C-alpha positions in Angstrom: 23.9 -157.2 11.3 25.6 -158.0 8.0 27.8 -155.9 5.8 27.6 -155.6 2.0 29.8 -153.9 -0.6 28.9 -153.5 -4.3 30.1 -151.3 -7.2 27.8 -149.8 -9.7 28.4 -149.4 -13.4 29.4 -145.7 -13.0 32.2 -146.7 -10.5 30.3 -145.7 -7.3 30.6 -148.1 -4.3 27.6 -148.9 -2.2 28.6 -150.1 1.3 26.3 -151.1 4.1 27.6 -151.7 7.6 26.8 -151.3 11.3 28.3 -148.4 13.3 31.4 -149.6 15.1 34.2 -148.7 17.5 37.9 -148.4 16.7 39.6 -151.7 17.5 42.7 -149.9 18.7 40.7 -147.4 20.8 37.4 -148.7 22.0 36.4 -145.3 23.3 36.4 -143.9 19.7 34.2 -144.7 16.7 36.0 -146.4 13.8 37.0 -144.2 10.9 34.3 -145.5 8.6 31.6 -144.5 11.1 33.2 -141.1 11.7 33.3 -140.4 8.0 29.7 -141.5 7.5 28.5 -139.2 10.3 30.6 -136.3 8.8 28.8 -136.8 5.5 25.4 -136.7 7.3 26.3 -133.5 9.0 27.3 -131.9 5.7 24.0 -132.9 4.2 21.9 -131.5 7.0 24.1 -128.4 7.6 25.1 -129.5 11.0 28.4 -128.7 12.8 31.2 -131.3 12.6 31.2 -133.6 15.6 34.2 -134.7 17.7 35.2 -138.4 17.8 33.9 -138.7 21.3 30.5 -137.4 20.3 30.4 -140.0 17.5 31.5 -142.7 19.9 28.4 -142.0 22.0 26.3 -142.3 18.9 27.8 -145.7 18.1 26.3 -147.2 21.3 22.9 -145.8 20.5 23.0 -146.9 16.8 24.0 -150.4 17.9 21.1 -150.4 20.4 18.7 -149.5 17.6 20.3 -152.2 15.3 20.7 -149.4 12.7 22.4 -150.3 9.4 24.4 -147.5 7.7 24.9 -147.2 4.0 27.5 -145.0 2.3 28.0 -144.3 -1.4 31.6 -143.7 -2.2 33.3 -142.0 -5.2 36.9 -143.2 -5.3 37.6 -141.0 -8.3 37.6 -137.8 -6.4 39.8 -135.1 -8.0 43.0 -133.7 -6.4 42.3 -131.3 -3.5 38.8 -132.7 -3.0 37.5 -133.9 0.3 38.7 -137.3 1.4 37.0 -139.9 -0.9 36.6 -142.1 2.2 33.8 -139.7 3.2 30.6 -140.9 1.4 28.9 -138.7 -1.2 25.5 -140.1 -0.2 24.2 -141.6 3.1 21.3 -143.8 4.1 20.3 -145.7 7.2 17.7 -148.2 8.2 16.3 -149.9 11.3 13.2 -151.7 12.3 10.6 -150.7 15.0 7.0 -151.4 15.8 4.0 -149.4 14.7 0.5 -149.4 16.3 -1.9 -150.0 13.5 -4.9 -150.9 15.7 -4.6 -154.6 15.2 -4.1 -157.4 17.6 -0.3 -157.0 17.4 2.1 -154.2 16.8 3.4 -154.2 13.2 7.1 -154.3 12.4 8.0 -151.4 10.2 11.1 -150.7 8.1 12.4 -147.3 9.0 14.5 -145.1 6.7 16.5 -142.2 7.9 19.6 -139.9 7.4 19.2 -139.8 3.6 21.6 -137.4 1.9 23.1 -137.0 -1.5 25.9 -134.5 -2.1 24.9 -131.8 -4.6 28.0 -132.7 -6.7 26.5 -136.1 -7.3 22.8 -135.3 -8.0 21.1 -136.5 -11.2 23.0 -139.8 -11.2 20.2 -142.0 -9.8 21.9 -142.5 -6.5 18.8 -142.1 -4.3 16.7 -144.2 -6.6 19.2 -147.0 -6.5 19.5 -146.7 -2.7 15.8 -146.7 -2.0 14.5 -149.2 -4.5 17.1 -151.7 -3.6 16.4 -151.2 0.1 12.6 -151.5 -0.3 13.1 -154.7 -2.3 15.2 -156.2 0.5 12.8 -155.1 3.2 9.9 -156.8 1.4 11.9 -159.9 0.9 12.6 -160.0 4.6 8.9 -160.1 5.3 8.2 -156.4 6.3 4.8 -155.2 5.2 5.6 -151.5 5.1 8.3 -148.9 5.2 8.2 -145.5 7.0 10.2 -142.3 7.2 10.0 -138.7 8.4 10.7 -136.4 5.5 12.8 -133.3 5.7 11.6 -132.4 2.3 8.0 -133.1 1.3 8.6 -133.4 -2.5 11.1 -136.3 -2.6 9.4 -139.5 -1.5 6.0 -139.5 -3.2 7.6 -140.8 -6.4 8.8 -143.8 -4.4 5.3 -144.6 -3.2 5.3 -143.0 0.2 2.3 -141.0 1.4 2.0 -138.7 4.4 0.1 -140.7 7.0 0.0 -138.7 10.2 0.6 -135.2 11.5 1.4 -133.4 14.7 0.8 -129.9 15.9 3.1 -127.2 17.5 1.1 -125.6 20.3 1.5 -122.6 22.5 -0.2 -122.0 25.8 -0.6 -118.8 27.7 0.1 -119.8 31.4 0.1 -116.3 33.0 -1.5 -116.8 36.4 -1.5 -120.6 35.9 -3.7 -122.9 33.8 -6.9 -124.0 35.3 -7.8 -127.6 34.4 -11.5 -128.4 34.7 -11.2 -132.0 35.9 -10.2 -132.7 39.5 -6.6 -133.8 40.1 -5.7 -137.5 40.2 -2.6 -139.2 41.3 0.6 -137.2 41.9 3.6 -135.6 40.2 7.3 -135.8 41.3 10.4 -134.1 39.9 12.4 -136.8 38.1 15.9 -138.0 38.8 17.5 -137.8 35.4 19.4 -141.1 35.5 16.3 -142.9 36.8 14.1 -141.3 34.1 16.5 -142.5 31.4 15.7 -146.1 32.5 12.0 -145.5 33.1 11.2 -143.5 29.9 11.2 -146.5 27.6 8.9 -148.5 29.9 6.4 -145.6 30.0 6.7 -145.1 26.2 6.1 -148.9 25.7 2.7 -148.6 27.5 1.9 -145.4 25.4 2.8 -147.3 22.2 0.5 -150.2 23.2 -2.6 -147.9 23.6 -2.0 -145.2 21.0 -3.1 -145.8 17.4 -0.4 -144.5 15.0 2.4 -144.5 17.6 5.8 -145.8 16.6 8.5 -147.3 18.7 11.4 -145.1 19.6 15.2 -145.2 19.1 17.5 -145.3 22.1 18.4 -141.6 21.8 14.9 -140.6 23.0 15.5 -141.8 26.5 18.9 -140.1 26.6 17.4 -136.8 25.6 14.4 -137.1 27.9 16.8 -137.5 30.8 19.2 -134.7 29.8 22.1 -137.1 29.1 22.0 -135.8 25.6 20.8 -132.4 24.3 19.1 -131.7 21.0 21.5 -132.3 18.1 24.5 -133.3 20.3 25.6 -136.1 22.6 26.6 -133.6 25.3 24.4 -133.2 28.4 21.6 -130.7 28.4 22.1 -128.9 31.7 18.9 -126.9 31.4 16.6 -129.8 31.0 14.2 -130.9 33.8 11.7 -133.7 34.1 8.7 -134.8 36.0 7.0 -138.2 36.4 3.3 -138.8 37.0 2.1 -141.5 39.3 -1.3 -143.2 39.6 -3.1 -143.3 43.0 -1.4 -146.7 43.5 2.1 -145.2 42.9 2.6 -146.6 39.4 4.4 -144.2 37.0 2.4 -143.7 33.8 3.7 -140.6 32.3 6.6 -138.1 32.1 7.4 -134.7 30.7 10.8 -133.1 29.9 11.1 -129.3 29.6 13.5 -126.4 29.9 13.4 -122.6 30.1 14.3 -120.6 27.0 16.0 -118.1 29.3 15.2 -114.9 31.1 15.9 -112.8 28.1 13.1 -114.4 26.2 9.9 -112.4 26.5 7.4 -113.6 27.4 9.2 -116.1 29.7 8.8 -119.4 27.9 9.1 -123.0 28.9 9.7 -125.4 26.1 8.3 -128.9 26.5 10.7 -131.2 24.7 9.0 -134.5 25.3 5.7 -135.6 26.9 4.6 -139.2 27.0 1.4 -140.4 28.7 0.2 -144.0 29.1 -3.3 -142.9 30.2 -5.7 -140.0 29.7 -5.2 -139.1 33.4 -1.5 -138.9 33.0 -1.8 -136.5 30.1 -4.1 -134.2 32.1 -1.9 -134.2 35.2 1.3 -133.6 33.3 -0.2 -130.5 31.7 -1.8 -129.4 35.0 1.7 -129.5 36.5 3.4 -127.7 33.6 0.7 -125.0 33.6 1.3 -124.4 37.3 5.1 -123.6 37.2 5.9 -120.2 38.7 7.6 -117.5 36.7 6.5 -118.9 33.3 4.2 -117.0 30.9 4.1 -119.4 28.0 4.5 -123.1 27.3 5.4 -124.5 23.8 5.3 -128.1 22.6 6.2 -129.2 19.1 4.7 -132.8 19.0 1.1 -132.4 20.2 -1.8 -134.5 18.8 -3.8 -132.8 16.1 -6.9 -134.1 17.8 -5.6 -132.8 21.1 -7.7 -133.2 24.3 -5.7 -130.4 26.0 -7.9 -127.4 25.0 -11.0 -129.3 26.0 -9.6 -129.9 29.5 -8.9 -126.2 30.1 -11.3 -123.8 31.8 -10.2 -121.2 29.2 -9.5 -123.0 26.0 -8.5 -119.7 24.3 -5.2 -119.9 26.1 -4.3 -122.8 23.7 -3.1 -121.9 20.2 -1.9 -124.2 17.4 0.9 -122.4 15.6 1.8 -125.1 13.1 0.6 -128.5 11.8 3.2 -130.7 10.0 3.3 -134.2 8.7 5.3 -136.6 10.8 5.0 -140.2 9.5 5.2 -141.2 5.8 4.3 -144.8 5.0 5.0 -147.0 2.0 3.1 -150.2 1.7 5.3 -153.1 0.5 2.9 -156.1 1.0 -0.7 -155.1 0.5 -2.2 -158.2 1.9 0.0 -158.3 5.0 -0.4 -154.6 5.7 -4.2 -154.6 5.4 -4.6 -157.8 7.5 -2.4 -156.4 10.2 -4.5 -153.3 10.6 -7.5 -152.9 13.0 -10.6 -151.4 11.5 -13.5 -149.3 12.9 -16.3 -150.5 10.7 -17.3 -153.6 8.8 -17.6 -153.8 5.1 -16.3 -155.3 1.8 -14.4 -153.5 -0.9 -12.4 -154.3 -4.0 -9.1 -152.4 -4.1 -6.9 -152.2 -7.2 -3.5 -150.9 -6.1 -1.4 -149.1 -8.6 2.3 -149.3 -7.8 4.9 -148.3 -10.5 7.6 -150.1 -8.5 5.6 -153.3 -8.4 6.0 -154.1 -4.7 2.3 -153.9 -3.8 0.4 -153.8 -7.1 -2.6 -156.0 -7.6 -6.3 -156.2 -7.0 -7.5 -157.3 -3.6 -10.8 -158.0 -1.9 -10.8 -156.6 1.6 -13.5 -158.0 3.9 -13.7 -156.5 7.5 -15.8 -158.2 10.2 -15.5 -157.3 13.9 -12.6 -154.9 13.3 -10.4 -157.5 11.6 -9.7 -157.7 7.9 -9.1 -160.6 5.6 -7.6 -160.0 2.2 -7.4 -162.2 -0.9 -6.0 -161.5 -4.3 -8.5 -161.4 -7.1 -8.5 -160.9 -10.9 -9.5 -157.4 -11.9 -13.3 -157.2 -12.5 -14.2 -160.4 -10.8 -15.6 -158.8 -7.6 -18.3 -156.7 -9.2 -20.6 -157.5 -6.3 -18.4 -155.4 -4.0 -17.8 -151.6 -4.3 -14.6 -151.0 -6.3 -11.9 -148.5 -5.9 -8.5 -147.9 -7.5 -5.8 -146.5 -5.2 -2.3 -145.1 -6.1 0.3 -146.6 -3.8 1.2 -143.3 -2.2 -2.5 -142.6 -1.5 -2.8 -146.0 0.1 0.1 -145.0 2.5 -1.9 -141.9 3.4 -5.2 -143.7 3.8 -3.7 -146.6 5.9 -3.9 -144.9 9.3 -7.0 -142.9 8.4 -5.5 -139.5 8.9 -7.1 -138.4 5.7 -10.4 -139.7 4.2 -10.8 -141.6 1.0 -13.2 -138.9 -0.1 -10.5 -136.3 0.3 -7.9 -138.5 -1.5 -10.5 -139.0 -4.3 -10.8 -135.2 -4.7 -7.1 -135.0 -4.9 -6.9 -137.8 -7.6 -5.1 -140.5 -5.6 -8.3 -142.7 -5.2 -10.8 -143.4 -7.8 -14.1 -145.1 -7.0 -17.8 -144.9 -6.6 -19.4 -142.9 -3.8 -20.4 -146.2 -2.2 -16.8 -147.5 -2.3 -15.4 -144.3 -0.8 -18.0 -144.5 2.0 -17.0 -148.1 2.7 -13.3 -147.1 2.8 -14.0 -144.2 5.2 -16.1 -146.4 7.5 -13.2 -148.8 7.7 -10.2 -146.6 7.8 -11.2 -143.2 9.1 -14.0 -143.7 11.6 -11.8 -144.3 14.6 -9.3 -142.2 16.5 -6.9 -139.9 14.7 -3.4 -141.4 14.5 -0.8 -139.8 16.7 2.9 -140.3 16.3 5.4 -138.3 18.3 8.5 -140.3 17.2 10.8 -138.7 14.7 13.8 -140.6 13.2 
């Protein structure tokens, strides 16, 4: 991990660095990291954190190989907050995305983006994100990804919403009846052991789940109760269970906690559920639906195409209360991204990609045979024998995992092409399983 420091024409300093410890006190984060986290907490309206809380975050950030960027205004007026606290923050890391191809695809992840209201309309975000995307492409990464707190910000930088997840609620009064016979076994988890096991189970889930994204280190800490939501303090209310196959192999886990006896109806919140097989998914829900003294289960990261209601004897006990976008994608290298993806139907199509930032612009002939695509650049108009479509870069990000059809994007104006071209695109991109990403970052 390298550091960089540059000053813009308007006097702002842009500094990138890894999170670090205080050399004089290795149990505390260094001042630069403390100030950066303080700025993030301001931007997301979170409480100030203690140095010991931030020190715990340093280890997780280093595990993730996360790079922090702060924008500093050294010309702060008298009485203003310490100018060593950045006026804007930005962080990046790399993790792997299941795009259905032979290999998982490395993705450039962007997170913790804030700009202080006092420094808006100065182009800070544009400078941060365009420079970062350029570096990511130069390093060989085919796409960038983020989870957006605000839906209106990132489309202008070429990101498109690419997958969604559902918040669900289940009525468990009297227990949930699952139609399929039980398989394997369930055991209550030891928290410390689950912390070590959770990444292994998630890795198996990632390998089999189209649209899944690798997780940062904090997920295992929260699944085990070592961290609670929003803090690095233990979550004493959290419990966990592990599912085992008939051969005794763990292939799924769930973490959950009661919302308290004063909550009516008595509700259990599922904070994380990861299954590396369909059987594990069924059995985890069977267990959760059988817990005594619970009237309702909630889960905020269920698949939109969820098999859960279809496994219940009474599917009316299952209710979707919200569907929200999770993963936003930005294609940086059209050829590399399209060739990395696995497809669900054969075909040939000419794609003209419109990208105002220039990273992925061009006209490409995509040929898919046996689920694998080959891509070559062509001059516009030279592939008249193939159906032709024009795609805005943000629409290409949305189309990439097939969560929305080309026909729908055409109706919205992001794709322009003949009915034949739209049909070919949908046969390639949208005919397979719906993408599912339960990773936020």
